[in-house]
N, C-alpha and C positions, 0 to 999 in steps of 0.2 A: 447236899443229897436229895435221893428226888425220889428213896421210898421208905418209907414208914423202919423202925429201927424194929419191931417185932416184923412185918413182912422182912427182911432181909437179914434178919438170924434166921426166918428158914427156911431163906433159900438159899442161906450157908449154912445149916446142916445139910439138906435137901441134896449140894454139890461137893460136901464130903462126905456126905454115905454113898456117892458112887464110886469113891474112892477104898473102900473098903473091901476084902474079898480074904476067904481062906485061905490059908497059908498051908494046910493038911493035905490039903492033897495036890501038893506039889511033892510029896512028901518027904519039905523041910520046916523044924518048928527049933521059933527065935522069940526071944522074949526084946528084941531093939537093936541097934548097933550107940557101938560104944567108939570114942574118939580115942585115939591114945596115939600123940604128939599129931604130927599129918596126917596120916591112915589112921581108914575106919572099919571099923569090926563085925562082925555077927554076931549076936550074944547066943551061939547056939552052942552043944556038942560035938559038932563036925567037922571035921577042919575046910578050912576053905584051898578049895584047884581051881582058883585064878584070881589072877591081879590086876583092876584095871586102873590103869593110871589116867585122868583125869590135871591137870595141869600142874600145880604139885602138890595134889594131894591123894593119897592111893588110895585105893578101895582094895579087900581083900574078900570076895568075893565066892559062889557058887553061881558053876556051872546052868546046872539047869534051872532055876529061874531066871535066869539069863534071858536062856531060849526057849522057852515055852515062850515070853511076850514081846521079843524083839527078833525083828527080823533081819537086823542090820548086824547083833550078837552071833544071829547064825550065817551066815554068811563072811565071819572074823571067824569061826570056825570051824565051818565045815566044809569052806571054801580056800582052810590054810591047807598048807602041804607041812607044815608038822601036825602028827595026830595026837602029840603031848601038848599046843600051844596050852599057856600058863601068866601072860601076860597080854597084854594086850592098852593103848595109847592112843585116848581117844584128846586130841590136841584140837580141834576145833568144832569140839563140843557145843553147841548154844546155850547159853544161861551157866557154864562154867564147869564148877564140882557141888556147887549151895542146886542145878538144878535136875546132876546127875540121880545122887543126890536122894532128892524124895522118888523120882523116880526107880533107881535099889528102892527105895519101899518098898510103894507102890509092889517094886513086883516081888517082891515076900511079901505081901498079904498085909504090910504092917501101914495102920490110919493115920490118913496125910495130912496136913492143916492147908487146905490151899485161901491162900487170903491174896490181894491185887494184888501184892510186891511180889511172887510166886511165880505166879497168874503164867505172865506172856514166858518167862524164861522155861518151865515146865514143860507149854505148849513145844514150844520150838525144839528144847531134846526130847519129847514123845517123837516130833517128827521128825526129824536126826535119828532115832534109834529104831525107826520103822515100827512102832507099839498101833501094832491098825487091828482093828474087826476080824483079821484072819488068822492071828493066831487064837487069839479069845474074846468071846461072848462082852461089851465092855472093859476095852484096852484103855488104856493114858487114853489116844488122845483123844477119843468120843465122854472120856468123861472133860478133861479136858475144856472140848469142846464146850462142852453143857454146860460150864461153872461159865465157860463162857459169853453166852448168850444167856442167857436165866441168872446171871447176878451179875456182872462183869457192868453190860451193856447198860442195865436198868440204874444205874445210879450213877448220880455224877462223879463224886468222887473217885471210886471205882474205875470212873474212867478214862479220869484224869492222870490216878497213875496206873493206871498202864499201858497209857498213853509216853508215859514219861519211863517205864521202865526196859521200850520199848526201842532206845537210843539206844541201846548194846548188844544189842539182836538184829541188828542189819546184821545182810535181805531179808533174815526168815526170817523178825517181823513183818516185812512188805512181802513177799512172795505167800504167807499164808493169811494173806486181807484183816491183820489184826488191826496198821496202827489207824490203814482207813476204817476200819467198822469203829474204833473209837473213837475217831472225829467223824463218824459223822453222829455217831449219838451226843457225841458234843454241842457238833455245834447245832444238833434239833434240843435239843436241852437250853442249852443259851436264846433260841431264838422263842422257843412257847411260852406258853405265861406263868410269870417267876410264883403263881400260887403255893406252888408243893417246895418252894427251892424252902431248908432247915437250915441256911445262912453256917452249914459246917465248910469255913474258904478252906484248901488245900494248904495253902501257903503262905495261911495265914500265919505267924509264929505263935506256936504253945502259949505262952506268957500274956497273947493279942484277945482273950474277950467279947464273943460278937455277938450278937442278937440270937436265941435258938426260937422253933418249934418243939414241946412236946404234942405238941396235938395240931395234923391236919383239916381233921373231920370239923377241929372248933375254931379254924378261924375264921375270922371278920374280918366287912373289905378292908377292915379300918389296918391290920393288919398288913393288909397286900402294899396298902401304901405306902406301911416300911418298907418294904422292896428300893432298893438304886436300879436305876437302869445298866451300873455301870460295874451290876453283882459281881461277874463272870470274870472280871478286868484278871485280879489278882492270880485266878489260877492259871488262868492259860498264858499269860504272859513267867510261868517257871515250864513252860517246855520250849523243848531246843528249838529253835529255826527255823528246822524244815514244817515240823509238825506244826507250828507256831503257822506255819502258813498254808500250810496242810486242811487243817479247823478257823485258817481269816478263811481263806475261800469256798468250804464250807459253808461257809456261815451265809458269804456274801450269795449263793445262790440258793438260799433258804429267804432272802426278802430284806435282811436288816437294813437298818436305815442306817447310810453311810458317814450320819456325825456317826455313830457309834463306832463300827468299825474302824472309822476315824482315833480315835479318844482310846482306842485300845490298842491300837499303831502305836500311838504314844504312850500311851502306857508300859507296853514292850519297849520302848527303846528306852524307856526312861530307868526302866532293870539291869536293863543290858549294852545302852547308852551311857553312862551318867554326863557325860558333858553334852548332851547333846539340851533337856531339857531343866528348865530353872524351878522351882519347888510349885511355882506361884500358875506355871504355864497354863499345865495342862486343863482345860474344858474343855464341852461337847452341849452342844446345844442350851446354856444356860443351865447348864446344872457342875455342879464342881464338884474334882474328884479329887480325894485324897487320898495325896501324896505321902500317909506311913507310911506306908507298908512297903516303901525305901527302904529300911531297917533291917529288913530282909534282903534285900534283893543283892545282885553281884558285887563284892569288894574289892572286885581288881580292877575297876577304873579303866582310864583308854593313854597310859605313861607306855607309852609307844615310840621306838621312832624312826621315820619314816625317810631311807637315805638314798632311796633310786626313783625307777623308772619297774623294774623288772618286779616281775613275782620272789627271785629267790631274793632279793635287796630286803621285802618283808619277812616281818617274825611272825610267824604261829598268830601273838596273838593278833599280830594286827591283818593278818589274812584269814582268820575267822570275825574278825568286826568288819572287814571287806564283805566276806557271806554272806554281815544278818543287817546291813547298806543296802546289797546291793538287795535282796530278802522283804528288805521294809518298802524299798522305791513297787516292785512290780507288784504289790500288792493294796499298794490307795488307789484306796476307790476316783476313780479318775470326776470327780462331784466335786465343785467346787465350793473351797471355805469344812471342806474334809480333815480339815487338817490346817492347821496356823504358819500364817507365811513364815511366822518365825521360826519353828521347828521347818519346816521347809527350808529356808534359809541356812539352819546345821545343819542340817541332813544332807545336806551339798561341797558346803563347807571340809567335812567328812568325808565324802565321795570324791569330792579331789585329792582332795591326803592321801588315799585308803589308792588311787591311781583307779579306780570300780569305769567299766565299760559304756566307753562312748555312747553306748544306744541309751546304755540307761542313764548320764550325767545331759544325753539331748532329752528326754523325755522329765527328767526333775527341775529344767527348766525355766521349760514348757508350762512345765506345774505351779512352778515358782511367779513367771509373766502374768497369768491369768491370774495373781493375788495381789500382783508385784507394789497395789496402791495399800496394803497394809504390814507394808516391808518398815521394819526402825532402821536408823544409821550405823549405828550398832553393828546388825545381823549384815550389811550388808559387805565391811570391813574384813573382806575374804584376801588372808595371804596368797599370793602367787607359790602353787608351790612348784608348777613347770618351771620353776630357774627362769624367771621372769628378771630384769632388770628392776621394773618397779614392785614399791614393796607391796599394793592390794594387786588384786587383780581385775583390772579395770574392764576390760574386754572382759569379762564376765561380765562387767554388770550393764554393757551394753552391750549384753546378749533381751541377756535379763528384759531391760527396756524396752529393747524390741522387737522378743516376744508378747508383754505388753502390748506395744502400741497395732501388733497384727490380732492380739485379744482383742482390744477397743474398738477394732473396724470391725470385724467378723461380727458385732457383738451388734454394734449401730446397724450393721446390713440387714440383723438376723434377728427379729424383738420378738421373733418365738423361744432364742435361747435366751433367760434368765435366769441366774443362778437362786438357790434359796436363798442365800442372806439380802442380795437386792430385794428377793419379792418384801422383803418385809421392810425393809431400809430406805426403799427410792418406789413404794405402793405407785405403780399408776405409770408414773419414767423408767425409760430405759436406760439401761446401765449405758452405753454408748454414747448419748447425748447427754449423759450426766456429765457436764464439767465437770465435781469435785474427787473422780479419781483424778483425773489428768492433771488438777493441778493438787494434789496430794504428792501427787508420780516429780511434778517438777518442783516441793520445795524439796520434796527428799535430795534430789537427783544433786543440788543444788547444795545442800548441807555436804552432801558427798565432793563433791568436789571444794570442799572449803577444807575438807580434809586430805585428802589426798593430793592437794596443791604444794603442801610443805615438803611430797618427796621430789628431792630432786630429782633423779631417774626419771620422774614423769613427761614425757615429747609435751609441747604444744599441741600436736597433732592430732596426739590420744583428749587430750582438754578442750578440746575448739568439738572434733568430733562428737565424744558424749555432748558436753555443752549443744552442741545446733541439734542433738536426734530429736527435740521435745519441736510438735508444731509452737509456732507462737502465739497460738492461741491456748497455750497450756499456762501462760506465767501474769498475773493480771498488775507484776511488779518483777521488776527488774533487781530489787534489794539484795537478793541472796544470793544472782550471781553475781553485782559488782562485786559482794566481800570474795568472792569465788577467781574471779579475775585478782582482786587485788592480795590475794594472798599468793596468791601464786609469783603472782610481780613482784612480789615481793622473800619466796624463796628463792627466785630466778635474775637475782641485778644483770645474767650481762646480756639480758634477751637487748636485741635491737629496737631500734626510731619503728621501723618496719614491720618486724616482729608484735612492736607492742602495739603498737596501732592494727594488725588484719588480727592479735587477739581483743581487742578491744573492739572488732564487727559482734562479735558475738551480744552484746550488748546493744542493747534499745535504750538510749538517756532518757528520750520519751517517759520510760517509764520508770522511772526512780521516782522516789521519794522525794520529799524537797531537805530530807534534814542527809539523802544519803544525796542531793546534789551538794549540799553543803560540804560535807564531808571529800565526794569528788572534786571540789575544785579548788583544794587546798592538797589536795595530795601529787606531790611530783612526781611518780609512780606514771600516772598514767599522763603517757602522748597532747604533744597543745593542741591536737584539732582537738580531742576524744573533750577534754576539759570544752573549752569553746566552746563543744554540744552542750555540754551539760548547762553553762553560764547561761544558752542561751537556751537551754530547757528550762531551766529553775527559773529565766526570769516570766518564762509564759504562763508558764504553771502561780506565779505571785497572784499577774496583770488577773489572772485566771478567779484567782482565789479574795482579792479584792473586788473583782466587777461580781461574783456570787456571794459576798454578806455581804454587799452596798442594796445590790440591786430587788438580793431576796430571790435570782432566780430557782427555777424549778431545777437545772445542770447543778446544783449543790448537792449534788448525792450522789455527782461521779467524785466528788473530787474529794469530799471524807474518808470511806474505804481506806486513801492511802493508808491515816496511821492504824487504826486497828491490821492491814494485813501488813504494814512495818514493824506492829512488836511483837502477831504473828509469828514471822521470820526470822525474826531478831531472839524470837525464846529457840527452832528449830533449827539453832547454828549449837556448833560444840561453845563452850564457856570461854574462851579463850578468847574469842574474838569479840566475845560480849561485851567482856572487859576492855579489851582496844577498841571495842564500838562507846564504850561508856566513858573512856579518855575522851574518845573523838569530840564527843557531844557538850565540853567540859566550853573546848575552845569556840565550836556553834554560838555556843549563846552569845561568845564573844562578839562574831562574829555577823554575827546577828544586825547588833546594833554600829557598828563598819560598815554595814550594805548598803542601811537605812540612810545614813550623812551623805554616802558616796550617788546613792541616786539624788539624792534635791545637788549637791553639789553638782553631777550630771547635767543635772535640769537648769542652775542656772550658767552655767559652761554654756551651755548650748544655744541660753542667750543669745548671751556674750558671742557669742561667735559671731550668731547672726547677723548682731549691729554691725560688726565688723566687718563681716564680707557684703551687708548696705555700703558700709562707707566707705569698705575700697571700689566699693561699681560705681557707686557714685564721680569716686577721683579719677576713674579709666576709662570716665567717659568718652566717645571720640567724639572732635569738633571738625565745623565743614570750609570754614576761612584755615589761607594759607600763606605759608610765612611773609610772604614779603607784605599782603594786603595787610598782617599785623605791623610790618613795623612803617607803611605806611598812613597807619592810624596815630601813630607816637609821635611819628615829625610834625601830620595834622594837629594835638594836643602842644605840642608844646611850641607850633606855628602863631596855634589861638593864641597860649597863654604868653604870651613877646609882644600881637598887636596890641592885646587889653593895656600893657605895662604903656607901652607907647603911647595909645590914645590919653590915658592920664594923661603923660607931661606935656605933648605938644596939640592938641586937641584943640586947644582954641587957640592958634594960630592959623594949625590946617581950616579952619571950617569961616574961618575970618578969607583968607583968602580962598576958599573956594567960592565962597559969597562974591567975592570979588571979579572970578576969574570967571565967575559964571558954570564953573564944569567942578564934577568929580574926581578925586583921588584917580591916582595910576596903581587899580592892586597887579603884581610885583608878583608870578608864578612862582612859583616852590619847587627847586628841583635840588634833588642831590649826588649829581652830576659833577 
């Protein structure tokens, strides 16, 4: 409330004084009205001559008091062809029989107690009955307008109550500008300095105690600091969605911070669409908003079944929820981080289920793309409501990723376009040049692919397109992508060798960690060519690691981040895959020892192979001699051996004979002819 209690009481007394009139000049003396069953009677000795029927309630009245104040009653009676008209039916009277009862008492001069609960209905009824100044000065229209202007619009609580009561008075409340004036009053008070707020919440349950300031004049600065920025959320959240939109629009026009507006929208959604928000989610600008008021929220929930695409297939409750979702989408502030990404994704999930207008869906998808790096994997698991074969809407995530990449490119080319959170989190660094956002999105997409890959109806083309949507620079390690590919191969065992090769092309084997390489080397689901590439990449990594550890090379820093990145990626994957990975690591530890022995054997075998190659080359070396020459050499060798033997036997005789003959012995030619 915005006025002191004494001032409020004085203004109410003034407003009620306006409605006190003398009944003696109308010739009817009465002590009041009496209710008997479903009929009202005037407590007077004069018999009634007019029956007014409003809905199921009958009013036994007199013509003259009504004719002196109401133009519509004059037309009913004087324009009627029946001069003895004694019954009038008012089926379309705004405010119903309660408002007509107050108007009839005013015509009889009975004091009427005006409140915020009945003023809007009485104002509309006065307009309907044409109770203007032409019939009498200070008529009901003038009195109700004075009460609205001087009492209601100066009070926070009364403005909320009157605006809430306008829900049943369409279109009269709209035509008489009651809803607009109350909305403007609420917006002005919400944006003003909360110095005069008395903490009299309209929407709080009666059993919930709240601090009260009894004396505004004695309020100190320390008390003013106790007022939270979200003090007005609870009151505004009790309004119908169209009036809530009107209030938020007026608050926007007055320049309130977009974080508070977004928090108010999330608070309203928590009350009317409880499935959208968890109790610990709603936060705005570092302030924590209490959700204890959920105990007073609507308990209807979101229990419905959407069976088709046409409006006729939706239940009445679903149509109401669709109107709420569409309205909330239209008033979300355009600034980034005005609402959480989780809230946007849950709103998108319900928007798809309720068949919201395509233009609003596209706008909501763009909003999610602005904050896509803040999303979580469970929020991305949006079911497919368009009768698709797949369990989850993979095409939707593909569009969200495209919006994110477009936004990244736009922010990177426009240095002046930086959001509120980026200026604080990455001060001095442009968001487009910051790789952290793309790295987070890459891990998110890999986790999403791992989860949806278990769907047997997911085509390889959709999987491959989503995996290749991010640029290569977004992934510093492809462990998450390898897990997704392995999960897809496991869920689709009928893929051909060519299809498996094509699927594995989205993965870069050089970006796999050592543990991932060890796992892939034993993975029978991978194509042989990919296993060879993994082994080669693993050998290069091990060689580099050994060289870096031996030489103390400064490039060691490029290798060491692999393990922290692997741990981070493992933490972001589903629990089921982490358990499978832990089981595989047991085998990896044993294979590491075998790999070392295999390497030593490989070196030894390589040396033996080189020795055998040298021996083979030596044996197979070509010679320049021919077969004929080799044969003559053999015979010559045999001949020499025979000559030596003969020389040992007859050597002395020959020498003696030769001496006597004086000549040498004849040498015969060796022939093989």
